[in-house]
N, C-alpha and C positions, 0 to 999 in steps of 0.2 A: 548418508542422510540427504533427503530430497531438498529440504529447505535449511534454514539455520536454526540453531538452538534458540529458544526464547530467551530473552534477557532475564536477569534476576528479578527486575521490577515486573516484567510480564508474568513470570512464575508466581510472584507474590500476589499479583492481582487475580490470578487464576488458581489460587490456592485450593478453593473448594472443588473446582473442576478436576484439578490434579489428584486430589484425595479420592474423588469418585473414580477416576481413571485407575488409580492403584487398587482401590477396592474391587473394581471389576476384574482384577487379576488376582484377587484374594490376597492382597498385600495390605496388612494393617499398619498402623503407625509404628508399633514396636519393630515389626519386621522391616519396614522401610528404613528406620534408623539403623538397624543392624546391617542392611544392605549398603547404605551410604558409608558406614564405618568399615565394614569388612570386605565388601565387594563393590568398590567404586565404579568399575567398568559396567557392571550390571545397572547401577544407578544411572550412569550416563546414558546407557542404552534406553532405559525406561523414559528418561527425560527427552531423548531424541525422538522416540516414538510419539510421545505426547505432543512435542513441538510440531512434528509433521502433521498430526491430526488437527491441531489448532490452526496451523497455517492453511492447510487444505480447506478447512471449513471457511475461514475468513476469505480466502482468495476466491473460492467458488461463489460466495455471496457478493463479491465486489463487482459493482457496475461502473463506478467512476473513480478515477484517480486524477491528481493534478500535481504539477511541478512548477513552482514559480521561482525565478531568480531575479536579479536586479533589472535586467532588460528583456527578459522573455517569460512567457507564461505558456504552459502546455496543459491542455485539458483533454483527458481521454475518456471515451465511453467504451467499456469493455463488453462486447456482445459475446455470444457463445463461440462463434467461428472467426470473428474479425474484430479489430480494434480501430476505433475512429479517433482521430486527433485533430484538435484545433490548436495551432501554434500561433502565438502572438509575439511579434518582435517590435520593440520600441526603438526608434532610430535617433532619438535625442536624449538628453540628460535627464531621465526620469528613473527613479529607483522604485521598482514595483514591490520591493520588500518593505517599504515604508507605507504607513497608512495613507499619507498624503499622495505618494506616487500611485498607489493602487486606486485610490479614489479618483485621481486624475484620469486614469485609464477608463474607469467605469463611466465617467462623465464625458469623455471624449473618445469613444471607441472607433469613430470613423475619421479621426484626425489624420492629416497627411503623414504624421510621424509614427503612425501605427500600421504595421503590416500584419495581415491576418491570412493564414494559410490553413487549408483543410484537406485532410487525406484519410484514406481507409486502407488497411492492409489485412490480409489473413495472417493468422498466427503462424510463424515459421517453426515454432516449437510448441510444446504443450501450453495451452492458454494460461493456466495458473503459474507456470514457471516464468512466462514472459511478464505477467503482472508482478510477480515477486521480484524479478530483476529490476523493473522500473521502481518499485518501492525501495529496494536496496540502493538504488542510485539517487534516492532523495525524493521520490514522489510520495504523496500522501493520499490516503483514502478520502473521498469526498462524497457529498450527496448529489453532485452533478448540477447544482444550480448554475455555476459559471459556464460549464460546458453547454447547457441548454440555452442560456442567455445568449452566448456568442453564436451558437448554432442558428438560433432564430434570427439573429441580427444579420448574418451573412447568407442566409438561405433565400 
């Protein structure tokens, strides 16, 4: 499997899409229920194929991701051949995971206790696999507003 299996919640949210996926393989509801009951490995295989299709679609469309912890914020712009990163480190007692802490950063981005780094690298593996790895390590998809804000600020 290229990515991971979608969670139960993700499958529930994509119920209609999964039904269309099964229908595209001429598997109706009764046959799917029979497969789940009597051929669980085939059911797992179908779920893995569907999961890979969903992940591939989502990752291909991903342009920005971000990861925020108590004292760091990482904003990524995912181009076709390279990934750009803006890393922010807070050097004093501010918790970026709180609304108050994050608002402080947005109001004081050039404060002496804020260190901002910018870098670009080409993907060392397949683009979507690298983005998936960042997501699995806690990054989240974003619209890119914060990346673009800090990019303009430091350019």
